[in-house]
N, C-alpha and C positions, 0 to 999 in steps of 0.2 A: 848699300843699295846700288846696283848697277843699272837698273832700269830707270830711265829718266822720268817716266810717268809715275812710278812709285815714289821717287824722290820728290817730284812736283806735288803730288797729293799730300805727302807728309808736310812739306814746307808750307804749302798754302793753307791747309785745313786743320792741322793738328790742334790749335787752340779751340777751334769750333767744335771738334769732336768732344773735347773735355767739357766745354761750356754747355753743350747740349746733352750731357749726361752719360757719355761713355766713360767708364772707369779708366783711370790713367794706366793702371796695371794691364787692363785688357788692351788698351791702345799699344803699349810697348810690346807686349808679348805677341800680339797679332801682327803688327807691322814687322817685327823681327823675323817672323816666319816667311814673309813675302819677299821674294827676289825678282819675280816677274809680274808685270801688270796683269797678265792673264790669270794669275792666282789670287788677285785682290778680292774679288767677290766670294770666291770659294773659301778663303781663309776667314773672312769675316762671318760667313755662315757657320763655320766650325765653332767660332767663339759664341755665336748666337745660340747654337744648339746646346752649349753648356748651360747657358742661362735658362733656356727652355726647360732643361731637365731639373734645374733648381726650382723653377716656378712650379712645376708639377709636384715636386716633392713637398713644397710649402703648402700647396693646396691639399695634398693628401694628409698633412698633419694639422690642417685647419689654421693656417697662418696667413690670412689674406693680405696683410700689409707686406710681408716678405714676398708673397707671390706676385703682388703688384709690382714691386721693385724689380723682381727678376724678369717679369714679362716686358717691362719698359726697357730694361737693359738689352734684352734679346731683340726687341723691335729696333732699337738704335743701332745695334750691330748689323742687322739686316739692311737697314736704311743706308748706313754709310758704306756698306758693301756694294750697293748698286747705284748710289746717288750720281756718280759720273762714270759708271762702268758700262760700256757699250760694245765690248768685244764679243760678248755672247748674250744675245737678247733673251734667250731662254733663261739664263741665269738671272738677268735683270728682272724679268717678269716674275720669276719664282721668288726672288728676294723681296720684290715690291709687295706681293701678296702676303708673304710671311711677316713683313714689317707691319702691315695693316692688321693682319690677323692677331699677331702677338699683342699689339697695343690694345686691340679690342678686348682681349682677355684681361688686360690690366684695368681698363677704363672703369668698370663698376666697382673695382676694389680700391680705387684711389681715394684720397681724403683731401678735399671733397671729391665725389665721383665725377667722372666725365660722361656726359650724356651724348650718345651717338645720335646725330641728326642727318637728314638729307634735305637739301635745299633745291627746289626746282630751278633749272636754268637751261635754256637752249635745247630742250628735249632730253636733258639728262638730269641727274640729281647730284649736286655737289655734296660729297660727304664731309662731315665736320664733327667737332666735339664742342659742346657747351659745358663750361664749369662755372658754378655759382658759389660765391663766398658764403660761408656758413653764417647764419644769423642776420643776414641783410635782406630786407624786403625790397623787391623790385630794384636790384642794383643796376647802375650804369654798365655799359658793355664796351669792351675793346675788341675789335675784330682784328685778328692776327693774319697778316698776308705773307705767304711764303714767297721765296724767290725762284730762281731758275732751277735749282737742284734740291730745294728743301720741300718739306711736306708738313701737313698738319701735325703729325706725330712728333716732329722735331721741335715743336714749340712747348714740349712738356715742362722743361725747367723754367721757361719764360713765363708761363701762365701763373706760376706760384707768386711772382712779383706783384701781379695785379690782384690775385685773390687775397693776399695779405692786406691789401689796401681797400678791400671792400668792393672791388670791381670784378664783374663777371667777364669771362673770356669766350670767344668763339674762334676757333682755329679751323680752317677748312681748306680743302683741295679745290682750286679753281682750274680753269683751262690750262692744259700743259703741265699740270702738277699732280704728283702722287697717284691716286687711283684713277685720275682722269687723263693722265699724260698721253695715253694712246687713243682716247676718245675725242678730245677737243684740243686743238693746237693753242699755243700761246696767244693770248688776246691783248693786243696793244691798248685797246680802249677798255681799260679795266673797270671803268665806271659801270659797264654792263653787268658783269658778274657781281660786283659790289652792290649795285642797285638791287639785284635779286636777293642778296643777303639782307639788305635793309628792309625790303618788302616782307621777307620771311620773319625778321625780328619784330616787325610791327604786329604780327599775329600772336606773339608771346606775352601773356598777361603777367608772367613772373619776372620779366625783364623790362627795364625802362628804355623803350625804343626812342625816346626823345633825347637821350644822352648816350650817343654812340660815337666812339672814337675808332680810328683805324691806325694800326702800326704795321709797317712793312719792312722787311729785311732784304738787303742786297737788291736783286731785281724787283723784289717786293717793295723796295723803297721808291722805285719808279712807279709801280702800280698804285701805291697809296697816294703819291702826288697827283697822278693822272685822275684817280678817283675823286680826290678832294677838289680838283679843279672843276669837275662837272657834276658833283653830287652834293648839293647844299644840305642834305640831311645829316651829313657828318658834322659833328660839333667841333672836332679837332682832329689832327692827324700828325703822325710821327714817321719820318723817313730815316731809316738807319742804313748807312752804307750804300745808298742807291745811286744809280747812274743818272746824270742829266740827259745824256744821249748814249745809247748802247753801241751804235755802229762805229764811231771814231776809234774806239779802243778795241774793236773786235779782234783784229789780227794779233794784238799783244796778249790776249787772254791765253791761259793754258789750253793745250789741245783738247783736254777732257771737257773744258767749259764750252769751247766752240762746238764740240760734238754734241754736248748736252743741248745747246740751243738748236742745233740742226734737227735733232730727234724730236725735241719737244715743241718746235715750231712746225713739225711735220714737213720739213724741207727735204727734197730729194738729194741735195748736195750742198756743200759749203757755200758755193756762190749764191745759191738761192737763199740760204740762211743769212748771208751777209746783207742781201737786199732787204730781207724781212726785218733784220735788226735795225735798219735805218728808220723804220716806222716808230720805233720806241724812242721817242724824243720829247722833251718838255719844252722845246722851242715853241713860242706862241701859245703855250698851255699853262706854264707855271704862273704866269701873271694873272690867271683867273682865280687863283686860290685866295679865298677870303677868310677861311677859318684860322684860328690859332694853329700854327704850323711849326713843328720842331724838326730840325735836321741834326742828326747825330752821325759823326763820321770820324774815322781813324786816319790820321795823316799818313800812316805807313801801310794803309790798305794795299794788299798785293794785287788786287784785281781791278778795282775802280780808282782812277786818279782823284785825289782829294779836291782838285780844282772843280770837279763836277758839283761838289757840295757848295762851293763858293758861287758858282753860276746859278745854282738853284735858289740860294738865299737871296742873291742879288735880284733875281727875277721876281720873287714874291715880295721884295722890299721888307724883309723881316730881319731879325737879328741872329747872327751865327754865334 
């Protein structure tokens, strides 16, 4: 690979692709075709289209589980084609629509099914998916909070961990995420959209809204800590790989990540994005967290320094 952006994407995110459901063989053969960053989204779309064809063939022969698997694989390929790709905004928008559309085709075929929902917030409706474990009456719920470049669809493999344990899941796109990334900018005060989610959950008789946890990944780890600090209705929270403060490490991030924050914070330039990143901090916030609070972090994380986890735990006076 001669393009440093291609090399950076593979180095930083290869394990994530596999963990989130991209087939390893797809990952190898797709990245092997890519020599220029300009081709990244296009080549992932090419792989996605192969899975879309397999999904349609499975539907034609009445094989719903095979169709569901293929639609999910197609959605993941589209998602990772555009997740930090901003060279061609038309390609990004097209891939975003395709990722959401393909997963929507899979949703009713999954076992258990994923129920598409829309949650009112700030004059918009945050799209999400609820999955309920089979055979459990009014299960507790974990709300899954995406990060800077992830979406509700990317939580597909993660939801299975909770469903097997009798816990329902709600994955949604909030401000600056997925289907809402061009409608609402990143929201530092994430207790606002999370509060709207909790309000909505209280209307569901089939879910136990008195037992709601939240789990956030990467920048979602900041979001979940911020929400827990100001939203007492959360019974517990988990922050995975989240920053304590986003701005101090801003210039050390890969160029694709800095550009992702610029676009999704609706900043006209990187300097504005840098200033807006400074608002994302748990200083004088984390000490408000009263719920059971778990921090999960990898010491060799390439994007966020592990010392952020230590600062977070010290602030909430909990155990790391």
